[in-house]
LUMROLUM-60379 format. One record per atom (N, C-alpha, C): residue in three letters; x, y, z. Coordinates in steps of 0.05 Angstrom, whole numbers, padded with zeros to 5 digits, always signed. Layout:
<rs>
ALAXYZ;...
</rs>
This chain:
<rs>
UNK-02396+00726+01540;UNK-02404+00698+01538;UNK-02388+00683+01559;UNK-02402+00665+01574;UNK-02389+00647+01592;UNK-02397+00619+01584;UNK-02376+00602+01579;UNK-02381+00574+01571;UNK-02368+00555+01591;UNK-02385+00538+01603;UNK-02375+00517+01622;UNK-02397+00495+01622;UNK-02389+00470+01622;UNK-02409+00449+01622;UNK-02420+00442+01650;UNK-02411+00458+01670;UNK-02422+00455+01697;UNK-02442+00477+01702;UNK-02468+00470+01704;UNK-02489+00491+01707;UNK-02485+00507+01733;UNK-02475+00495+01754;UNK-02470+00511+01779;UNK-02450+00533+01775;UNK-02428+00526+01761;UNK-02408+00547+01755;UNK-02419+00569+01738;UNK-02435+00561+01718;UNK-02448+00581+01700;UNK-02465+00600+01717;UNK-02481+00589+01735;UNK-02499+00605+01752;UNK-02482+00625+01769;UNK-02461+00614+01781;UNK-02444+00631+01798;UNK-02431+00654+01782;UNK-02419+00647+01760;UNK-02406+00667+01743;UNK-02426+00688+01733;UNK-02449+00679+01724;UNK-02470+00697+01715;UNK-02478+00717+01737;UNK-02482+00706+01761;UNK-02491+00723+01783;UNK-02469+00743+01790;UNK-02444+00734+01792;UNK-02422+00752+01799;UNK-02419+00774+01778;UNK-02419+00766+01753;UNK-02414+00786+01732;UNK-02438+00805+01728;UNK-02462+00795+01731;UNK-02485+00813+01727;UNK-02491+00830+01752;UNK-02493+00818+01775;UNK-02501+00832+01799;UNK-02479+00850+01809;UNK-02455+00840+01811;UNK-02433+00855+01823;UNK-02418+00871+01801;UNK-02413+00858+01778;UNK-02398+00872+01757;UNK-02414+00890+01739;UNK-02441+00886+01738;UNK-02458+00902+01721;UNK-02457+00895+01691;UNK-02447+00870+01685;UNK-02445+00862+01657;UNK-02471+00847+01649;UNK-02476+00846+01623;UNK-02496+00829+01612;UNK-02483+00803+01604;UNK-02493+00781+01613;UNK-02480+00755+01609;UNK-02497+00735+01594;UNK-02486+00722+01574;UNK-02498+00700+01560;UNK-02482+00675+01568;UNK-02496+00654+01576;UNK-02482+00630+01584;UNK-02489+00607+01566;UNK-02471+00588+01564;UNK-02476+00563+01549;UNK-02461+00541+01563;UNK-02474+00517+01563;UNK-02461+00493+01574;UNK-02448+00477+01552;UNK-02451+00486+01527;UNK-02440+00472+01504;UNK-02419+00489+01490;UNK-02395+00481+01491;UNK-02373+00497+01479;UNK-02377+00503+01450;UNK-02387+00485+01435;UNK-02391+00490+01406;UNK-02411+00512+01401;UNK-02429+00517+01419;UNK-02449+00539+01414;UNK-02436+00566+01417;UNK-02412+00568+01428;UNK-02398+00594+01430;UNK-02397+00607+01402;UNK-02391+00591+01382;UNK-02389+00602+01355;UNK-02416+00615+01346;UNK-02438+00602+01353;UNK-02464+00613+01346;UNK-02471+00638+01361;UNK-02460+00641+01385;UNK-02465+00665+01401;UNK-02448+00689+01394;UNK-02429+00686+01376;UNK-02412+00708+01369;UNK-02427+00730+01354;UNK-02450+00724+01343;UNK-02466+00744+01330;UNK-02477+00765+01350;UNK-02476+00758+01375;UNK-02485+00776+01397;UNK-02464+00798+01403;UNK-02442+00797+01388;UNK-02420+00817+01391;UNK-02411+00819+01420;UNK-02400+00797+01431;UNK-02392+00797+01460;UNK-02367+00815+01464;UNK-02365+00826+01488;UNK-02342+00842+01495;UNK-02319+00824+01505;UNK-02327+00799+01513;UNK-02307+00781+01524;UNK-02319+00753+01525;UNK-02301+00733+01524;UNK-02310+00705+01527;UNK-02294+00693+01550;UNK-02308+00680+01568;UNK-02297+00663+01589;UNK-02301+00634+01582;UNK-02280+00619+01579;UNK-02283+00591+01570;UNK-02270+00572+01590;UNK-02285+00552+01597;UNK-02274+00530+01613;UNK-02257+00513+01594;UNK-02234+00504+01603;UNK-02217+00488+01586;UNK-02229+00461+01581;UNK-02239+00448+01602;UNK-02248+00420+01600;UNK-02278+00419+01597;UNK-02288+00418+01573;UNK-02316+00415+01567;UNK-02319+00391+01548;UNK-02343+00378+01549;UNK-02348+00357+01531;UNK-02351+00368+01503;UNK-02348+00352+01483;UNK-02349+00362+01455;UNK-02323+00376+01449;UNK-02325+00400+01438;UNK-02301+00416+01433;UNK-02293+00430+01459;UNK-02269+00426+01468;UNK-02262+00439+01494;UNK-02253+00468+01490;UNK-02250+00481+01512;UNK-02243+00510+01512;UNK-02217+00516+01499;UNK-02197+00498+01501;UNK-02171+00502+01489;UNK-02174+00503+01458;UNK-02189+00484+01447;UNK-02193+00483+01418;UNK-02209+00508+01409;UNK-02229+00515+01423;UNK-02245+00539+01416;UNK-02227+00564+01416;UNK-02211+00567+01437;UNK-02193+00590+01439;UNK-02175+00590+01416;UNK-02162+00568+01410;UNK-02143+00567+01387;UNK-02157+00575+01361;UNK-02181+00565+01357;UNK-02196+00571+01332;UNK-02203+00601+01331;UNK-02212+00612+01353;UNK-02220+00640+01353;UNK-02196+00658+01349;UNK-02174+00652+01361;UNK-02150+00668+01359;UNK-02136+00665+01332;UNK-02142+00644+01317;UNK-02131+00640+01290;UNK-02148+00654+01269;UNK-02173+00661+01276;UNK-02191+00673+01256;UNK-02188+00704+01257;UNK-02185+00715+01234;UNK-02181+00744+01231;UNK-02204+00760+01243;UNK-02229+00749+01241;UNK-02252+00763+01251;UNK-02255+00763+01282;UNK-02243+00743+01295;UNK-02247+00741+01324;UNK-02221+00742+01340;UNK-02198+00744+01327;UNK-02173+00743+01342;UNK-02170+00765+01363;UNK-02182+00788+01359;UNK-02179+00810+01378;UNK-02200+00809+01400;UNK-02218+00790+01399;UNK-02239+00787+01420;UNK-02225+00777+01446;UNK-02227+00792+01468;UNK-02215+00784+01493;UNK-02226+00757+01502;UNK-02207+00739+01510;UNK-02215+00713+01518;UNK-02199+00704+01542;UNK-02214+00694+01562;UNK-02202+00684+01587;UNK-02208+00654+01589;UNK-02187+00637+01591;UNK-02191+00609+01596;UNK-02191+00604+01626;UNK-02208+00586+01636;UNK-02207+00579+01664;UNK-02209+00549+01668;UNK-02196+00540+01689;UNK-02195+00511+01694;UNK-02184+00506+01722;UNK-02189+00482+01732;UNK-02177+00473+01757;UNK-02150+00459+01751;UNK-02143+00457+01725;UNK-02117+00445+01717;UNK-02094+00461+01728;UNK-02073+00447+01737;UNK-02049+00460+01747;UNK-02035+00474+01725;UNK-02040+00466+01700;UNK-02026+00478+01677;UNK-02041+00500+01663;UNK-02061+00512+01676;UNK-02078+00531+01663;UNK-02063+00555+01651;UNK-02042+00564+01665;UNK-02026+00586+01654;UNK-02012+00578+01628;UNK-02000+00554+01628;UNK-01986+00545+01604;UNK-02006+00539+01581;UNK-02029+00527+01588;UNK-02049+00522+01568;UNK-02059+00549+01555;UNK-02064+00568+01572;UNK-02073+00594+01562;UNK-02053+00607+01544;UNK-02028+00606+01551;UNK-02007+00618+01534;UNK-02005+00604+01507;UNK-02005+00577+01508;UNK-02002+00562+01484;UNK-02025+00565+01464;UNK-02049+00569+01475;UNK-02073+00572+01458;UNK-02079+00601+01450;UNK-02064+00620+01461;UNK-02067+00648+01453;UNK-02088+00664+01469;UNK-02096+00653+01492;UNK-02116+00667+01509;UNK-02104+00693+01519;UNK-02121+00712+01524;UNK-02112+00738+01535;UNK-02106+00737+01564;UNK-02118+00718+01579;UNK-02113+00715+01607;UNK-02124+00688+01616;UNK-02121+00682+01641;UNK-02130+00656+01652;UNK-02140+00660+01681;UNK-02156+00641+01689;UNK-02165+00640+01717;UNK-02162+00611+01726;UNK-02150+00608+01749;UNK-02148+00581+01761;UNK-02171+00577+01780;UNK-02185+00554+01777;UNK-02207+00547+01796;UNK-02194+00534+01820;UNK-02204+00540+01844;UNK-02224+00560+01850;UNK-02212+00588+01848;UNK-02227+00607+01840;UNK-02217+00634+01836;UNK-02231+00653+01856;UNK-02218+00675+01860;UNK-02229+00696+01878;UNK-02247+00714+01861;UNK-02269+00722+01871;UNK-02288+00739+01857;UNK-02275+00765+01848;UNK-02259+00778+01865;UNK-02247+00803+01858;UNK-02226+00799+01836;UNK-02213+00777+01835;UNK-02193+00771+01813;UNK-02208+00769+01787;UNK-02230+00754+01787;UNK-02247+00751+01763;UNK-02256+00778+01753;UNK-02267+00795+01771;UNK-02278+00821+01763;UNK-02256+00839+01752;UNK-02232+00838+01765;UNK-02210+00855+01756;UNK-02201+00847+01728;UNK-02199+00821+01723;UNK-02190+00812+01696;UNK-02210+00819+01675;UNK-02235+00815+01681;UNK-02256+00822+01661;UNK-02257+00852+01656;UNK-02255+00868+01677;UNK-02255+00897+01674;UNK-02231+00906+01657;UNK-02208+00895+01662;UNK-02184+00902+01647;UNK-02187+00896+01618;UNK-02197+00872+01612;UNK-02199+00864+01584;UNK-02222+00877+01569;UNK-02241+00887+01583;UNK-02264+00901+01570;UNK-02261+00931+01572;UNK-02237+00940+01582;UNK-02232+00969+01586;UNK-02252+00983+01603;UNK-02261+00969+01624;UNK-02280+00980+01643;UNK-02268+00982+01671;UNK-02241+00984+01672;UNK-02229+00986+01699;UNK-02222+01014+01707;
</rs>
């Protein structure tokens, strides 16, 4: 699952992950819909920190606090200078700073999905 309120970023991430990485990707521009998509049994969630409604930090904190979803690999990403600190404080498994390199994205996703 990839969640970002910027449709261009969603399109780019979907293309990279599907075409180059070989992953099946579900995207959403609404952070709150991430909870509804968990029934799809995702291997990983990529969350933008700054989204309207419930932001990625809050979603990450909620998912990592829930016994059912705490082990689900989760990467927070943002253009914020504090993305590493935000990711640590919310319990994310990793982080990506925007702009990010395609190979860094793919390596992090592969590592967390055990496909490296």
